[in-house]
C-alpha positions in Angstrom: -33.8 20.6 -9.8 -36.9 19.2 -8.6 -38.2 19.5 -5.0 -37.9 15.5 -4.6 -34.2 15.6 -5.8 -33.3 18.8 -3.7 -34.5 16.8 -0.5 -32.6 13.8 -1.6 -29.5 15.5 -2.0 -30.1 17.6 1.5 -30.4 13.8 3.4 -27.2 12.6 1.7 -25.2 15.8 2.7 -26.5 15.2 6.5 -25.5 11.7 6.6 -22.1 12.6 5.2 -21.4 15.2 8.0 -22.7 13.0 11.0 -20.1 10.3 9.5 -17.3 12.3 9.3 -18.1 14.0 12.9 -18.4 10.3 14.5 -14.9 9.5 12.7 -13.4 12.6 14.4 -14.7 12.0 17.7 -12.3 10.6 20.6 -12.7 7.0 21.7 -15.0 6.9 24.8 -13.1 6.5 28.0 -13.9 4.3 30.9 -16.0 5.5 33.8 -13.1 5.1 35.9 -9.5 4.4 36.1 -7.4 2.6 38.8 -4.1 4.4 39.6 -1.2 2.8 41.7 0.7 5.0 43.6 4.1 6.2 42.4 7.2 4.9 43.9 8.6 8.1 44.4 11.3 8.2 47.0 10.1 9.2 50.8 7.5 8.3 52.6 3.6 8.2 52.1 1.5 9.1 54.6 -1.5 6.8 55.8 -5.0 8.1 57.3 -5.5 5.8 60.3 -9.1 5.7 62.1 -9.6 5.3 65.7 -11.2 2.8 67.6 -11.4 -1.3 67.5 -14.3 -3.5 66.5 -14.8 -6.3 68.5 -15.2 -10.0 66.9 -19.3 -10.5 66.2 -20.7 -13.5 68.8 -21.5 -16.7 67.0 -20.1 -20.3 66.9 -16.3 -20.3 66.2 -15.3 -22.6 63.3 -12.4 -23.8 61.3 -11.1 -23.3 57.9 -13.1 -25.9 55.7 -10.5 -26.0 53.2 -7.0 -24.8 51.7 -6.3 -21.1 52.6 -4.0 -18.7 51.4 -3.7 -15.2 52.4 -0.8 -12.9 51.5 -0.2 -9.2 51.8 2.5 -7.2 50.0 1.4 -3.7 50.2 3.0 -3.1 46.7 -0.2 -1.6 45.6 -0.3 1.1 48.5 -2.7 1.2 51.5 -6.2 2.0 51.0 -9.3 1.5 53.0 -9.3 -1.1 53.7 -6.7 -3.2 52.5 -7.3 -6.4 51.0 -5.0 -9.4 50.2 -3.6 -10.7 46.7 -7.0 -12.2 45.8 -8.9 -9.2 47.0 -10.4 -10.4 50.1 -9.4 -10.6 53.9 -9.6 -7.0 54.6 -7.6 -5.4 57.1 -7.7 -1.6 58.1 -5.6 0.7 60.2 -6.3 1.4 63.5 -4.5 4.2 65.4 -4.4 6.0 69.0 -2.4 9.1 70.2 -1.4 9.9 66.8 0.2 6.5 65.7 0.1 6.2 61.8 1.8 3.7 59.2 4.1 4.9 56.4 4.8 3.2 53.3 8.7 2.8 52.2 10.6 1.0 49.3 11.4 -2.6 50.1 13.0 -3.6 46.7 10.7 -3.1 43.7 7.5 -2.6 45.9 6.5 -1.1 49.2 6.3 -2.0 52.8 4.7 -0.9 56.0 6.7 1.3 58.5 5.4 1.4 61.8 6.0 4.2 64.5 9.4 4.7 66.3 9.7 3.0 69.7 8.0 5.1 72.2 10.1 6.4 75.0 7.5 8.8 77.0 7.6 8.2 80.9 3.7 7.0 80.6 2.7 4.1 78.2 -0.7 5.1 77.8 0.7 8.4 75.9 2.4 6.6 73.5 1.3 6.4 69.6 0.0 3.1 69.0 -1.1 1.3 65.4 -1.9 -1.8 64.0 -3.8 -3.7 61.2 -6.7 -5.4 62.1 -9.4 -7.2 60.1 -12.6 -8.4 60.8 -13.7 -11.9 62.2 -12.6 -14.7 60.0 -13.0 -18.1 60.7 -11.4 -19.0 57.7 -8.1 -18.3 59.2 -8.6 -20.5 62.0 -6.6 -23.9 61.2 -7.9 -26.3 64.1 -5.2 -28.9 64.0 -4.3 -28.7 60.4 -0.9 -27.8 59.1 -0.5 -24.1 59.4 2.0 -21.6 57.7 2.4 -18.0 58.5 5.0 -15.2 58.8 6.4 -11.9 57.3 9.3 -10.2 56.6 10.6 -7.7 59.0 13.4 -5.2 59.4 14.5 -3.8 62.9 17.4 -2.0 64.6 18.5 -2.2 68.2 16.5 1.0 68.8 13.0 -0.9 67.7 13.3 -3.5 70.3 11.1 -3.9 73.6 9.6 -6.5 75.5 7.1 -7.4 73.5 6.8 -6.5 69.6 3.9 -8.4 67.9 4.1 -9.1 63.9 1.2 -11.1 63.2 -1.1 -12.7 65.5 -4.8 -14.6 65.7 -5.9 -14.8 69.1 -4.9 -14.7 72.4 -2.9 -16.9 74.7 -5.1 -16.2 77.7 -8.7 -17.8 78.1 -8.6 -19.2 74.1 -6.1 -20.2 71.4 -3.5 -18.3 69.5 -0.9 -18.4 66.7 1.6 -15.5 66.8 4.9 -14.3 65.2 6.7 -11.9 67.6 10.2 -10.5 68.0 10.5 -10.2 72.0 13.0 -9.2 74.2 16.0 -6.4 73.9 18.1 -9.5 72.2 16.1 -9.3 68.8 15.1 -12.7 69.0 12.3 -13.8 67.0 9.8 -16.4 68.0 6.6 -18.5 66.9 4.0 -18.9 69.2 1.2 -21.6 69.7 -1.3 -21.2 72.5 -4.3 -23.4 73.7 -5.6 -25.2 76.6 -3.9 -22.8 78.9 -0.5 -23.8 77.5 1.9 -21.9 75.5 4.6 -23.5 73.2 7.3 -21.1 72.0 9.8 -21.7 69.0 12.6 -19.1 69.9 16.4 -19.3 68.6 19.3 -17.5 70.1 19.3 -15.3 66.8 19.3 -11.6 66.3 17.3 -10.3 63.7 17.2 -6.7 64.7 20.4 -5.7 62.5 18.6 -3.1 60.1 18.4 -5.9 57.1 15.4 -7.7 56.1 14.8 -11.0 57.1 11.8 -13.4 56.2 10.2 -15.2 59.3 8.3 -18.1 58.8 6.3 -20.4 61.3 5.2 -23.8 60.3 2.9 -26.1 62.9 2.5 -29.5 61.4 1.4 -32.3 63.5 2.9 -32.3 66.7 6.0 -29.6 65.7 6.0 -25.9 65.7 9.3 -24.7 63.8 10.7 -21.2 63.1 12.7 -20.6 59.9 14.7 -17.2 59.1 15.5 -16.5 55.7 14.8 -19.9 54.7 16.5 -22.0 57.4 15.1 -23.8 60.4 16.2 -21.7 63.4 14.3 -23.0 66.2 11.5 -26.0 66.7 9.6 -27.4 69.6 7.3 -30.1 70.5 3.2 -29.3 70.7 0.1 -31.4 71.3 -1.0 -33.0 67.9 -4.6 -32.9 68.9 -4.2 -29.1 70.1 -6.7 -26.8 67.8 -6.4 -23.4 67.0 -9.7 -21.7 66.5 -10.9 -18.4 67.7 -13.2 -15.4 67.1 -10.5 -13.0 66.8 -9.4 -11.2 63.7 -5.9 -11.2 62.0 -4.0 -8.7 63.6 -0.4 -6.9 62.1 1.6 -5.1 64.0 0.2 -5.5 68.1 -2.4 -7.1 69.7 -4.7 -4.2 70.0 -4.5 -0.1 70.4 -4.6 0.1 74.1 -2.0 0.1 76.4 0.4 -2.4 76.7 -0.3 -3.8 73.1 3.1 -5.2 72.3 3.6 -2.3 69.5 5.9 -3.5 66.6 8.3 -0.6 66.1 10.2 -1.1 62.6 9.0 -2.3 59.0 6.7 -5.2 57.9 6.3 -6.8 54.5 4.8 -9.8 52.9 2.4 -10.9 55.6 1.0 -14.6 54.8 -1.1 -17.3 56.3 -1.5 -20.7 55.0 -3.7 -23.6 56.1 -3.8 -27.0 54.3 
């Protein structure tokens, strides 16, 4: 065989070997994989950082267009938590060992808050909430507002104050809030502003160990509370009352300091819509 033919044969052999090797190579894997948590029975611990983040200064604005925010927690609780569109972040904040747990709710997950504290000094009680950053897009002004959550509570969870969802404070500003206050298990919707507080509260006990869907609607001069799809209470509010504040959205309490109206029980399907 001539030297030229020998080199051509060798080159062909090398090409053949490379082709076979490439065909046997496993397909390329992605640089990362998203793994959803298992829905195995039991409780999943969630780490909770300490401290609170004050709202940054600046002019307060109201929502410029329709807003729809929903948290179902079915993907677990990460740092931070985002709504169904991956926006409007929330993060757990705790004191005195307060922590959140994940529990089954239907085919998904819900948040379980600490048991009602029975310590002699309230300042020693475990406390934990979810808190967002300042988010003026959640300020409805005078527009139609709908907000709420699903809750499950027992008589042992009740206290004089148990905040489910809120934005703002009733003193020195404006607010919308859903709560289960008093030891009678009465849910109520609250709108506050101009030094006045308006509350729609029925004589209805939801602390019966079952899940209940609670929805507050402020439309024009009317604030209504629906329980499991049926209107349970309504109150008249000033149509010109504007709700706009620099406070973040909070779930499960108004903060982590003493007397924070800590929620005890379970929360799921938190939502806020502005239209």
